Backbone bond lengths (Angstrom), bond angles and torsions (degrees), N, CA, C in turn:
res aa  C-N    CA-C-N  psi(-1)  N-CA   C-N-CA  omega(-1)  CA-C   N-CA-C  phi
1 S - - - 1.459 - - 1.526 109.78 -
2 I 1.305 114.18 157.05 1.467 120.42 -177.93 1.521 109.03 -128.79
3 N 1.299 115.45 137.51 1.459 121.05 177.49 1.540 108.95 -69.75
4 P 1.346 117.98 128.03 1.479 119.82 178.35 1.520 113.05 -55.72
5 A 1.332 116.62 -29.33 1.467 119.61 179.04 1.525 111.07 -64.28
6 D 1.356 116.95 -32.95 1.469 120.07 178.00 1.527 111.01 -67.77
7 I 1.345 115.68 -37.76 1.468 119.55 178.11 1.527 110.07 -64.51
8 T 1.334 115.67 -44.05 1.468 120.48 179.16 1.521 111.08 -62.61
9 A 1.338 116.21 -41.66 1.462 120.40 -179.75 1.524 111.07 -65.07
10 T 1.336 116.84 -35.52 1.469 120.59 178.71 1.523 110.87 -66.92
11 F 1.337 115.25 -44.71 1.468 119.14 176.62 1.524 111.11 -59.25
12 R 1.328 116.26 -44.93 1.462 120.50 -178.03 1.525 110.69 -64.21
13 A 1.332 115.94 -41.17 1.462 119.47 -179.76 1.522 111.36 -65.66
14 A 1.349 115.96 -35.62 1.463 119.64 -178.55 1.526 111.73 -72.54
15 L 1.305 116.50 -38.62 1.465 120.47 -174.30 1.527 113.03 -92.88
16 E 1.334 116.74 -43.26 1.468 120.36 -176.68 1.523 112.22 -103.31
17 G 1.315 115.31 -25.27 1.452 119.45 -177.61 1.516 112.14 98.20
18 S 1.312 115.62 152.38 1.468 121.51 178.73 1.527 108.42 -108.24
19 V 1.327 117.35 128.51 1.461 122.04 -177.01 1.529 109.15 -71.56
20 L 1.352 115.63 119.91 1.465 120.47 177.76 1.520 111.36 -87.92
21 Y 1.320 115.40 -47.28 1.462 120.20 177.94 1.523 108.27 -162.64
22 E 1.317 116.33 172.47 1.461 122.20 179.28 1.522 109.44 -108.99
23 F 1.337 115.52 131.05 1.461 121.73 -176.89 1.524 109.43 -104.39
24 P 1.334 117.76 120.71 1.471 119.50 -179.45 1.529 111.50 -70.78
25 E 1.331 115.36 132.31 1.462 121.24 177.22 1.521 108.10 -140.27
26 G 1.312 115.99 99.09 1.457 121.12 -175.61 1.520 110.10 68.42
27 D 1.333 116.00 -128.08 1.459 121.02 179.06 1.521 112.14 -88.98
28 E 1.316 117.68 -0.66 1.457 120.80 -176.88 1.519 110.65 -116.92
29 E 1.333 114.77 163.78 1.457 121.66 176.14 1.521 108.68 -118.35
30 V 1.308 116.39 129.14 1.455 122.82 -176.44 1.522 109.21 -104.26
31 D 1.358 115.36 132.74 1.466 120.07 178.53 1.523 110.44 -73.74
32 V 1.305 115.08 134.91 1.466 121.57 172.54 1.519 106.94 -104.10
33 R 1.335 115.80 116.96 1.463 120.79 -172.95 1.527 110.74 -112.22
34 L 1.330 113.21 148.18 1.454 121.26 172.92 1.523 107.72 -106.62
35 T 1.334 116.48 119.77 1.457 120.40 -177.99 1.522 109.04 -150.32
36 V 1.315 116.13 175.80 1.462 119.98 178.40 1.526 108.81 -85.90
37 K 1.322 115.98 165.51 1.453 120.13 179.99 1.530 110.68 -65.16
38 D 1.317 114.96 152.01 1.466 119.83 -179.84 1.524 111.65 -60.29
39 E 1.347 117.27 -35.91 1.459 120.03 179.35 1.521 111.35 -63.47
40 S 1.328 116.21 -36.42 1.467 120.47 -178.79 1.522 111.55 -71.73
41 K 1.337 116.89 -28.05 1.468 120.09 179.49 1.528 111.79 -66.69
42 K 1.323 116.53 -24.11 1.457 119.89 -178.14 1.522 112.43 -76.31
43 D 1.328 116.96 -17.58 1.467 121.76 -178.71 1.522 108.78 -106.22
44 L 1.323 116.68 115.83 1.464 120.94 -177.98 1.523 111.85 -63.24
45 K 1.338 116.35 -32.69 1.474 119.09 -179.03 1.521 111.28 -62.66
46 N 1.327 116.17 -36.78 1.468 119.45 178.23 1.525 111.31 -64.52
47 I 1.340 116.01 -39.32 1.469 119.86 179.41 1.526 110.14 -66.37
48 L 1.338 116.14 -43.30 1.468 119.92 -176.61 1.526 112.62 -72.77
49 S 1.326 116.95 -14.53 1.476 119.20 178.87 1.522 112.64 -86.16
50 I 1.333 117.25 -5.85 1.469 120.47 179.25 1.526 109.07 -65.39
51 P 1.327 118.43 130.17 1.476 120.85 -178.29 1.527 111.98 -79.68
52 V 1.316 114.68 147.21 1.464 122.12 176.19 1.518 107.40 -124.62
53 E 1.320 116.21 133.27 1.464 120.36 -178.14 1.526 110.35 -83.39
54 N 1.349 116.16 127.41 1.460 119.76 177.85 1.517 110.29 -89.33
55 Q 1.319 115.85 -175.17 1.467 120.58 -175.27 1.530 112.24 -70.91
56 R 1.339 117.30 -14.47 1.469 120.76 176.97 1.524 111.49 -98.53
57 N 1.318 115.42 12.39 1.459 122.77 177.53 1.528 113.47 67.32
58 Y 1.341 115.98 24.29 1.457 120.52 173.63 1.530 108.58 -96.08
59 L 1.316 116.34 146.89 1.464 121.21 177.74 1.523 109.57 -93.43
60 V 1.320 114.93 122.38 1.462 121.59 -178.03 1.527 108.12 -117.44
61 P 1.342 118.29 129.89 1.473 119.52 178.19 1.536 111.16 -59.07
62 L 1.301 114.58 141.36 1.469 120.15 -177.89 1.528 111.55 -59.58
63 G 1.335 117.08 -32.34 1.458 121.09 -178.92 1.513 113.34 -65.73
64 D 1.363 117.74 -22.98 1.466 120.63 178.14 1.525 112.32 -81.17
65 L 1.326 115.97 -9.95 1.469 119.59 -174.30 1.530 113.31 -107.13
66 V 1.306 116.97 -17.91 1.465 119.71 -175.75 1.524 110.14 -128.12
67 K 1.323 114.89 158.56 1.462 122.20 175.11 1.525 107.62 -113.61
68 V 1.305 115.96 121.38 1.461 121.33 -176.29 1.527 109.56 -94.76
69 Q 1.319 115.63 131.19 1.466 121.39 179.68 1.523 108.86 -135.99
70 D 1.340 116.13 130.25 1.468 120.63 179.66 1.528 110.15 -75.66
71 T 1.313 116.94 126.49 1.468 122.78 177.11 1.523 108.81 -140.20
72 E 1.334 114.92 160.92 1.460 120.78 175.67 1.522 109.19 -100.24
73 T 1.291 116.50 127.46 1.467 121.31 179.58 1.523 109.04 -128.87
74 P 1.334 117.02 149.86 1.473 119.72 178.30 1.518 111.25 -69.80
75 N 1.340 115.12 151.81 1.464 119.40 177.77 1.520 111.70 -65.45
76 S 1.328 115.82 -30.50 1.465 120.85 178.79 1.520 108.74 -146.49
77 I 1.302 116.39 157.71 1.461 122.42 179.80 1.525 108.32 -115.11
78 S 1.312 115.53 119.87 1.468 120.74 179.15 1.519 109.52 -103.08
79 R 1.302 115.81 146.99 1.466 120.88 179.97 1.518 109.86 -133.36
80 R 1.321 114.83 148.03 1.461 121.91 174.24 1.517 107.50 -136.70
81 E 1.332 115.20 121.82 1.464 121.66 -176.86 1.524 111.08 55.10
82 G 1.344 115.35 38.35 1.459 120.52 176.38 1.511 115.20 81.99
83 K 1.329 118.47 -0.70 1.462 121.61 -178.26 1.526 109.74 -111.35
84 R 1.334 115.11 140.51 1.457 119.93 179.16 1.529 110.28 -68.19
85 I 1.319 115.92 137.60 1.466 120.07 179.77 1.529 109.63 -131.63
86 T 1.300 115.30 152.07 1.461 122.58 172.26 1.522 107.61 -125.56
87 T 1.301 116.63 125.09 1.462 121.39 -177.19 1.524 109.68 -105.56
88 V 1.318 115.62 129.23 1.466 121.79 177.37 1.527 108.03 -113.62
89 F 1.317 116.42 121.07 1.461 121.50 -179.71 1.529 109.58 -99.48
90 A 1.324 115.90 143.15 1.465 119.93 178.58 1.519 109.91 -152.18
91 D 1.306 116.02 143.52 1.464 123.12 174.75 1.519 109.02 -120.92
92 M 1.326 115.64 152.60 1.457 120.48 179.07 1.530 110.42 -67.60
93 D 1.324 115.71 135.35 1.457 120.81 172.59 1.531 107.85 -65.87
94 P 1.339 118.25 129.14 1.478 120.11 -177.35 1.524 114.18 -52.93
95 K 1.328 117.63 -32.07 1.467 118.92 -177.39 1.524 112.57 -74.02
96 F 1.355 116.74 -14.11 1.463 119.85 178.30 1.523 112.44 -103.32
97 K 1.323 117.74 -6.54 1.461 120.30 179.80 1.520 109.85 -64.15
98 G 1.310 115.87 134.04 1.452 121.37 -177.11 1.510 113.36 89.08
99 K 1.345 117.48 -15.47 1.460 120.86 -179.61 1.526 111.99 -100.14
100 I 1.317 115.93 -26.76 1.463 120.22 179.08 1.521 108.10 -148.07
101 T 1.313 116.90 145.07 1.462 121.45 -177.63 1.526 110.34 -97.51
102 P 1.341 117.97 155.27 1.464 120.39 175.72 1.526 112.74 -57.05
103 L 1.336 117.24 -32.35 1.464 119.91 178.50 1.523 111.23 -63.67
104 K 1.334 116.93 -38.25 1.460 120.53 178.49 1.529 110.49 -65.18
105 I 1.328 116.23 -40.77 1.462 120.62 178.12 1.522 109.97 -63.67
106 A 1.339 116.35 -43.06 1.464 120.55 179.34 1.523 111.25 -62.45
107 E 1.325 116.81 -42.63 1.467 120.44 179.03 1.527 111.04 -63.47
108 D 1.334 116.48 -39.93 1.465 120.22 178.82 1.524 110.72 -65.00
109 M 1.326 117.45 -41.05 1.466 120.98 178.64 1.522 111.13 -65.48
110 E 1.330 116.75 -40.38 1.467 120.28 179.48 1.522 111.82 -65.47
111 Q 1.321 116.94 -30.50 1.462 120.48 -178.40 1.525 112.84 -87.37
112 N 1.339 117.46 -34.01 1.464 120.19 -171.22 1.528 114.84 -113.91
113 V 1.334 117.68 -29.23 1.465 120.59 -175.46 1.521 112.18 -99.63
114 F 1.334 116.35 -49.45 1.462 120.27 -176.31 1.529 113.50 -57.15
115 P 1.352 119.82 -42.49 1.474 118.95 179.44 1.527 112.80 -57.98
116 K 1.344 117.50 -35.82 1.469 120.19 178.94 1.523 111.09 -68.14
117 V 1.338 116.18 -39.31 1.465 120.10 178.45 1.521 110.48 -65.63
118 L 1.334 116.44 -44.85 1.466 120.87 -178.62 1.522 111.71 -66.99
119 K 1.323 116.73 -27.66 1.463 119.97 178.73 1.525 110.84 -67.65
120 S 1.337 116.73 -39.05 1.466 120.51 179.80 1.526 112.44 -87.65
121 Q 1.346 116.52 -26.93 1.471 121.25 179.62 1.529 109.01 -130.80
122 P 1.337 118.07 80.05 1.479 121.29 -173.07 1.525 114.51 -60.05
123 S 1.329 117.40 -27.04 1.472 119.64 -176.20 1.527 112.68 -85.80
124 T 1.313 117.11 0.76 1.466 120.61 -177.28 1.526 111.22 -75.33
125 V 1.316 116.06 138.71 1.466 122.54 173.97 1.523 107.60 -112.70
126 L 1.324 116.58 121.28 1.462 121.82 -176.85 1.523 109.96 -109.42
127 S 1.308 117.26 134.22 1.465 120.63 -179.48 1.524 109.79 -151.39
128 F 1.341 114.83 158.88 1.462 121.68 179.92 1.521 109.86 -108.12
129 T 1.327 115.16 148.73 1.465 121.13 171.93 1.532 107.25 -128.02
130 G 1.298 116.28 -168.93 1.455 119.91 176.74 1.515 113.03 71.10
131 E 1.329 116.20 -139.82 1.459 121.69 -173.97 1.521 111.89 -64.49
132 V 1.347 116.74 -36.07 1.471 120.06 179.91 1.522 110.13 -64.48
133 F 1.331 116.48 -46.50 1.469 121.00 179.60 1.529 110.31 -62.76
134 D 1.335 116.53 -44.84 1.466 120.19 -179.42 1.529 111.31 -62.60
135 S 1.333 116.61 -39.86 1.468 120.20 -179.54 1.521 111.07 -65.84
136 R 1.318 116.38 -39.51 1.467 119.40 -179.59 1.523 111.19 -70.72
137 E 1.316 116.30 -35.09 1.462 118.94 174.83 1.529 110.36 -65.88
138 A 1.329 115.62 -37.34 1.464 119.63 177.73 1.522 111.03 -65.57
139 Q 1.340 116.73 -34.78 1.463 120.05 177.56 1.525 110.88 -63.30
140 K 1.347 115.69 -41.19 1.466 118.77 177.61 1.529 110.40 -62.77
141 G 1.338 115.41 -41.66 1.458 118.85 177.96 1.513 112.20 -65.47
142 L 1.345 115.73 -31.72 1.463 119.98 179.38 1.522 110.98 -67.18
143 V 1.322 116.92 -35.61 1.470 120.26 177.61 1.525 110.10 -62.39
144 N 1.334 115.88 -46.85 1.468 119.68 178.43 1.529 111.15 -63.29
145 A 1.340 115.69 -39.47 1.465 119.28 178.64 1.526 110.98 -65.05
146 S 1.331 116.87 -38.00 1.468 120.55 179.72 1.524 111.10 -63.58
147 I 1.329 115.64 -41.43 1.466 119.66 178.36 1.531 110.41 -62.88
148 M 1.325 115.45 -43.75 1.468 119.76 -179.98 1.528 111.01 -65.09
149 V 1.345 116.61 -42.61 1.467 120.61 179.10 1.519 110.56 -62.43
150 G 1.338 116.50 -43.31 1.463 120.38 178.33 1.517 112.04 -60.08
151 F 1.330 115.95 -41.84 1.466 119.99 179.05 1.529 111.21 -65.26
152 L 1.340 116.76 -42.71 1.464 120.18 -179.50 1.528 111.41 -65.46
153 I 1.333 116.56 -41.17 1.470 119.96 178.04 1.523 110.31 -61.43
154 F 1.327 115.68 -44.70 1.464 119.82 179.57 1.526 110.76 -61.95
155 A 1.340 116.42 -43.30 1.468 120.17 -179.05 1.529 111.16 -63.20
156 I 1.339 116.82 -43.23 1.469 120.26 179.82 1.525 110.98 -64.29
157 L 1.328 116.58 -44.04 1.466 120.22 179.54 1.524 111.39 -64.99
158 A 1.331 116.23 -38.26 1.464 119.72 179.47 1.525 110.86 -63.93
159 I 1.332 116.75 -38.04 1.465 120.37 178.72 1.531 110.71 -69.75
160 L 1.330 116.42 -43.32 1.469 120.59 -177.63 1.525 112.25 -66.56
161 Y 1.323 116.79 -41.70 1.466 120.52 -177.29 1.526 112.90 -91.98
162 D 1.354 115.81 -8.19 1.467 120.25 -177.93 1.529 110.07 52.58
163 S 1.311 114.72 43.23 1.466 120.79 -176.49 1.523 108.92 -157.25
164 L 1.331 116.13 152.19 1.461 120.99 174.69 1.525 111.72 -99.47
165 I 1.323 116.22 -21.60 1.463 120.49 -177.30 1.527 111.38 -74.90
166 K 1.323 117.21 -47.08 1.473 120.22 -176.24 1.534 113.09 -64.79
167 P 1.341 119.67 -39.86 1.474 118.20 173.86 1.525 112.68 -60.19
168 I 1.336 116.41 -35.50 1.467 119.61 177.61 1.525 110.24 -65.17
169 I 1.345 116.37 -42.01 1.475 120.50 177.98 1.528 110.33 -59.14
170 I 1.327 116.53 -44.06 1.466 120.64 -179.17 1.527 110.94 -65.36
171 M 1.323 116.92 -45.06 1.461 120.63 -174.56 1.523 112.93 -76.17
172 L 1.320 117.60 -14.44 1.467 119.49 175.58 1.526 111.89 -67.33
173 S 1.333 116.51 -17.35 1.467 119.34 178.55 1.532 111.70 -72.94
174 I 1.337 117.38 -20.65 1.470 120.48 -178.08 1.529 112.07 -64.63
175 P 1.354 119.29 -50.80 1.474 118.59 179.82 1.521 113.18 -57.52
176 F 1.336 117.32 -35.98 1.462 119.28 179.47 1.528 111.18 -68.08
177 G 1.321 116.29 -34.54 1.462 119.23 174.64 1.517 111.37 -65.46
178 M 1.349 116.85 -38.21 1.464 121.03 178.37 1.525 111.58 -65.94
179 V 1.327 116.19 -32.30 1.469 119.63 174.97 1.525 109.64 -60.02
180 G 1.325 116.47 -40.16 1.460 120.81 177.02 1.520 112.15 -62.31
181 V 1.338 117.10 -38.00 1.464 121.17 178.16 1.525 110.46 -63.90
182 V 1.332 116.16 -49.98 1.469 120.70 -179.47 1.522 110.61 -60.91
183 L 1.333 116.63 -43.01 1.463 121.06 -179.72 1.530 110.85 -63.89
184 A 1.325 116.77 -42.17 1.469 120.62 179.98 1.525 111.24 -63.65
185 F 1.321 117.09 -43.00 1.464 119.98 179.87 1.526 111.11 -67.63
186 W 1.315 116.66 -35.39 1.464 120.03 177.62 1.526 110.65 -66.08
187 L 1.327 117.20 -42.81 1.468 121.11 179.36 1.529 111.86 -67.21
188 H 1.328 117.00 -26.80 1.463 120.62 178.47 1.527 112.12 -91.37
189 G 1.328 116.89 7.95 1.459 120.31 178.32 1.503 114.41 76.35
190 K 1.331 117.16 19.70 1.461 121.70 179.17 1.519 107.79 -115.39
191 V 1.335 114.48 87.55 1.464 118.96 -174.64 1.524 110.57 -67.21
192 L 1.331 116.98 -41.44 1.463 121.11 179.53 1.526 108.93 -107.32
193 F 1.320 117.86 133.62 1.458 119.89 176.13 1.521 109.37 -116.10
194 G 1.343 114.17 148.45 1.448 119.95 -169.53 1.506 115.33 -99.21
195 F 1.338 113.14 -153.99 1.454 121.42 -171.37 1.525 112.13 -62.48
196 F 1.324 117.29 -46.15 1.465 120.20 -176.19 1.525 111.55 -71.54
197 A 1.322 116.59 -31.47 1.466 119.13 174.03 1.523 110.18 -66.10
198 A 1.339 116.41 -36.01 1.466 120.16 177.92 1.528 110.85 -65.70
199 I 1.332 116.88 -36.41 1.468 119.79 175.97 1.526 110.25 -64.15
200 G 1.338 115.89 -41.60 1.461 119.78 176.60 1.515 112.01 -61.66
201 A 1.344 116.12 -39.88 1.465 120.36 178.42 1.523 110.95 -66.29
202 L 1.337 116.27 -34.54 1.467 119.98 178.13 1.529 110.42 -67.74
203 G 1.332 116.65 -40.21 1.461 120.02 174.97 1.513 111.85 -65.65
204 L 1.334 115.35 -35.36 1.468 120.66 177.30 1.523 111.10 -59.18
205 A 1.335 116.37 -40.38 1.466 120.24 -179.01 1.523 110.78 -57.71
206 G 1.339 116.93 -40.37 1.458 119.91 179.91 1.518 112.88 -65.13
207 V 1.347 116.77 -40.74 1.468 120.02 -179.27 1.522 110.89 -69.51
208 V 1.330 116.92 -42.14 1.467 120.89 179.81 1.525 110.61 -63.65
209 I 1.329 116.34 -41.06 1.464 120.08 177.44 1.525 110.32 -62.98
210 N 1.325 116.72 -39.04 1.469 120.61 178.47 1.529 111.00 -60.67
211 D 1.345 116.99 -44.01 1.467 120.47 177.23 1.528 111.16 -62.76
212 S 1.330 115.61 -39.40 1.467 119.68 -179.80 1.521 111.39 -66.32
213 I 1.333 116.56 -38.60 1.470 120.57 178.75 1.530 110.23 -65.29
214 I 1.343 116.19 -41.10 1.476 119.81 177.94 1.521 110.46 -58.11
215 M 1.329 115.71 -46.03 1.463 120.27 -178.53 1.525 111.54 -67.33
216 L 1.334 116.98 -45.42 1.462 120.27 -176.71 1.528 111.38 -68.11
217 S 1.330 117.08 -37.66 1.469 120.30 179.01 1.523 110.88 -63.43
218 K 1.319 116.34 -39.61 1.463 120.23 178.02 1.526 110.75 -65.25
219 L 1.328 116.43 -41.68 1.465 120.30 178.80 1.522 110.93 -64.68
220 D 1.330 116.21 -42.65 1.469 120.08 179.37 1.527 111.55 -63.70
221 G 1.333 116.43 -37.47 1.459 119.91 -175.10 1.514 114.35 -75.76
222 E 1.334 118.24 -30.59 1.464 120.34 -173.20 1.524 114.04 -114.65
223 F 1.316 117.76 -9.01 1.465 118.97 -178.50 1.528 110.81 -73.72
224 S 1.306 115.22 137.85 1.469 121.05 178.27 1.524 108.82 -122.64
225 S 1.322 115.67 123.71 1.466 119.85 -179.52 1.526 112.05 -75.03
226 D 1.352 116.59 -9.59 1.467 119.56 179.42 1.528 111.68 -76.34
227 D 1.313 116.10 -23.59 1.465 120.60 179.53 1.525 108.72 -77.14
228 E 1.310 116.84 125.44 1.463 120.92 -176.90 1.529 112.14 -71.77
229 N 1.320 116.88 -28.40 1.463 120.65 -178.82 1.534 109.63 -84.33
230 F 1.327 115.44 76.32 1.460 120.62 -176.73 1.529 111.66 -60.06
231 D 1.314 116.15 -51.34 1.467 120.52 -173.74 1.527 111.72 -63.72
232 G 1.322 117.06 -42.99 1.463 119.95 179.13 1.504 111.86 -64.66
233 Q 1.326 116.71 -39.85 1.462 121.20 179.46 1.530 110.81 -65.53
234 I 1.329 116.51 -43.32 1.471 120.53 179.59 1.523 110.88 -64.34
235 A 1.343 116.52 -40.03 1.467 120.49 178.89 1.522 111.08 -63.25
236 D 1.325 117.65 -40.86 1.467 121.27 179.85 1.525 111.28 -65.52
237 I 1.339 116.34 -40.81 1.469 120.21 179.60 1.524 110.34 -67.03
238 A 1.342 116.80 -41.02 1.467 120.91 -179.27 1.524 111.47 -62.84
239 K 1.322 116.90 -33.54 1.471 120.64 179.64 1.524 111.56 -62.61
240 T 1.339 116.44 -33.78 1.465 119.51 -177.75 1.534 112.00 -68.80
241 R 1.327 117.05 -23.02 1.468 121.17 179.14 1.523 112.06 -97.64
242 L 1.311 116.43 -2.26 1.457 121.04 -176.32 1.528 111.37 -59.83
243 R 1.331 116.71 -47.74 1.458 120.26 -177.57 1.522 111.50 -64.26
244 A 1.332 118.02 -43.94 1.471 121.43 -177.96 1.528 111.35 -61.77
245 V 1.334 116.40 -44.56 1.466 120.54 -178.52 1.522 110.72 -67.32
246 I 1.332 116.85 -44.97 1.466 120.46 -177.82 1.529 111.17 -66.24
247 L 1.335 117.40 -41.45 1.463 120.09 178.96 1.526 111.41 -63.76
248 T 1.334 116.87 -40.12 1.470 120.47 176.85 1.519 110.51 -59.65
249 T 1.321 115.59 -43.30 1.465 120.58 -179.44 1.522 111.63 -67.59
250 L 1.329 116.78 -47.06 1.465 120.78 -176.59 1.527 112.06 -62.73
251 T 1.321 117.11 -42.26 1.468 119.58 -179.90 1.529 111.21 -66.06
252 T 1.339 116.22 -39.25 1.468 119.80 178.54 1.523 111.01 -66.96
253 V 1.331 116.60 -46.83 1.468 121.21 -179.22 1.525 110.74 -63.59
254 A 1.330 116.84 -42.21 1.467 120.56 179.50 1.526 111.59 -62.43
255 G 1.324 116.31 -29.15 1.458 119.97 -179.80 1.514 113.97 -78.50
256 V 1.332 117.87 -28.19 1.469 120.17 -174.45 1.526 114.03 -103.67
257 L 1.327 118.48 -21.56 1.469 120.17 -177.88 1.532 113.53 -61.24
258 P 1.344 120.26 -41.08 1.471 118.66 177.62 1.525 113.01 -56.82
259 T 1.328 116.76 -39.04 1.467 119.93 177.33 1.518 110.88 -69.25
260 A 1.328 116.88 -37.73 1.466 120.81 -179.24 1.519 111.85 -61.77
261 Y 1.327 117.04 -35.43 1.467 120.82 -177.46 1.528 112.99 -105.66
262 G 1.316 117.02 8.90 1.460 120.43 174.33 1.508 114.54 65.58
263 V 1.322 117.37 40.95 1.469 120.66 -178.82 1.529 110.88 -62.86
264 A 1.324 117.45 -42.32 1.469 120.91 -178.98 1.521 111.81 -108.23
265 G 1.322 117.88 20.63 1.464 122.24 -176.18 1.512 110.18 129.51
266 Y 1.321 115.97 131.53 1.468 120.18 -173.11 1.516 111.09 -97.83
267 D 1.313 115.73 133.06 1.460 123.15 173.08 1.518 107.56 -131.24
268 A 1.344 116.58 119.80 1.466 120.67 -172.07 1.520 112.49 -60.47
269 M 1.341 116.99 -38.81 1.463 119.93 -176.65 1.528 111.39 -70.57
270 L 1.345 115.47 -48.13 1.466 118.93 179.41 1.521 111.56 -68.12
271 A 1.336 116.56 -33.17 1.467 120.09 -179.22 1.521 110.76 -62.11
272 E 1.331 117.07 -43.50 1.470 120.44 178.19 1.521 110.99 -62.05
273 M 1.322 116.07 -43.19 1.462 120.65 -178.28 1.530 111.23 -63.09
274 M 1.325 115.62 -47.12 1.466 120.11 -177.72 1.525 111.97 -71.07
275 L 1.335 116.48 -33.73 1.468 120.03 178.56 1.526 110.23 -64.17
276 A 1.340 115.90 -43.13 1.466 120.23 178.26 1.523 110.99 -63.92
277 L 1.326 116.53 -42.95 1.465 120.57 -178.04 1.530 111.50 -67.44
278 A 1.332 116.87 -45.21 1.466 120.77 -174.32 1.524 112.16 -66.38
279 W 1.324 116.47 -58.77 1.466 118.94 -174.63 1.522 112.69 -74.04
280 G 1.325 117.15 -29.94 1.459 118.98 173.46 1.513 111.30 -64.90
281 L 1.338 116.33 -36.26 1.464 121.03 179.12 1.526 111.37 -69.64
282 V 1.341 116.49 -40.26 1.472 119.65 177.73 1.521 110.50 -60.34
283 F 1.317 115.94 -49.73 1.468 120.36 -178.97 1.523 110.72 -66.93
284 G 1.343 116.38 -43.78 1.459 120.43 -178.08 1.515 112.97 -64.33
285 T 1.341 117.15 -36.21 1.467 120.59 179.24 1.519 111.30 -66.96
286 L 1.329 115.79 -44.74 1.466 119.35 178.57 1.526 111.22 -59.38
287 I 1.331 115.20 -40.81 1.469 119.21 178.66 1.523 110.53 -68.70
288 T 1.354 116.19 -39.96 1.466 120.14 -178.87 1.522 111.67 -60.53
289 L 1.329 116.75 -41.85 1.465 121.08 -179.11 1.527 111.98 -62.92
290 I 1.322 115.99 -24.05 1.470 120.22 179.51 1.524 111.29 -101.42
291 L 1.349 115.96 -43.79 1.466 121.02 -172.41 1.527 112.52 -66.50
292 I 1.332 117.45 -49.92 1.466 120.59 -174.93 1.529 111.65 -60.82
293 P 1.345 119.99 -49.40 1.474 119.04 176.79 1.528 112.98 -60.54
294 C 1.340 117.04 -38.60 1.472 119.70 179.78 1.523 111.31 -65.07
295 L 1.336 116.42 -45.02 1.463 119.82 179.12 1.525 111.21 -66.54
296 Y 1.327 116.48 -36.77 1.466 120.13 178.11 1.527 110.21 -65.53
297 S 1.327 115.69 -41.11 1.467 120.18 177.32 1.524 110.72 -62.98
298 F 1.326 115.78 -42.30 1.468 119.76 178.30 1.526 110.71 -62.16
299 L 1.338 116.70 -41.63 1.464 121.19 -179.70 1.524 111.17 -63.43
300 E 1.337 117.84 -46.47 1.464 121.18 -177.98 1.525 111.48 -69.41
301 N 1.324 116.71 -38.10 1.469 119.40 177.04 1.524 111.33 -66.53
302 T 1.324 116.55 -34.73 1.469 120.37 176.69 1.522 110.35 -66.41
303 K 1.344 116.44 -42.50 1.465 120.00 177.29 1.531 110.73 -59.96
304 R 1.330 115.77 -44.90 1.467 119.54 -179.36 1.526 110.81 -64.67
305 F 1.324 117.21 -38.41 1.464 121.25 179.28 1.529 110.76 -64.17
306 I 1.340 116.09 -42.53 1.468 120.18 179.64 1.529 110.76 -65.69
307 K 1.337 116.73 -39.18 1.467 120.25 178.88 1.524 111.03 -62.99
308 R 1.321 116.07 -39.46 1.462 119.29 -179.88 1.525 111.46 -66.78
309 I 1.322 116.41 -35.42 1.469 119.48 -179.72 1.523 110.84 -67.15
310 F 1.341 116.44 -44.29 1.464 120.37 -174.77 1.527 112.78 -94.25
311 A 1.327 117.24 2.61 1.471 119.18 179.66 1.529 110.33 -72.16
């Protein structure tokens, strides 16, 4: 029998060399190694023919003691927090820049590539860094920013109107505009929209709120509670703001649609942003022209009903 440590030492001596002694050279000491010639290292048969002494002092060829199998191994092993990691670097091909975003590539890999890897290597943990990681972190920050913006808009409207009901009426137009964004992306075959589309949706909220304020201000200024025909009066007032709201929407949409569809050059990031803004605004405006007058009518009719009860 042979000690496995002797086999390992023989391999190490053949490939790396065995230190015989240290030779002083100036302030340093240089190792003097005994090893085989470099030419012999290139031939596996030469390595396997090296004899190893067993416990009975017989020399046994190394090839009789080991089984050689060709495998692929990494040049180096990297670890993070004690776990082995493999890093794959990639840059966008210049001919695809502007046509697809890194987030889209990451989503495609997570849906089509990662499941195959996890099926063969269940213990593997796959994650993205770089631009994909930064974009996703920005998306999380955008959610928090959206909540803060919504709160600030509500607070400003509540102060201006000295009411909590009217700001709610105005801000109810935002979800309907977002429905238009989701519907537009679904019709364009983009089920999931990313960071830049979310920025476009955030800008959309401001424009939709502006249209709602125009409509509500007109209703507040000309509505008379003395007129018994509430609904007819509200409809007449809303008609006077119809042109202003529609023109605001049409000019904005006409300005962003060429970018959304790449009329003068396509950019994937800007296209998502403009697509969300344009079609969300179209849908949101149509809803605003109907929703705000209806909610205002409901509010005034509720006030009149309460007055009659307590009169």
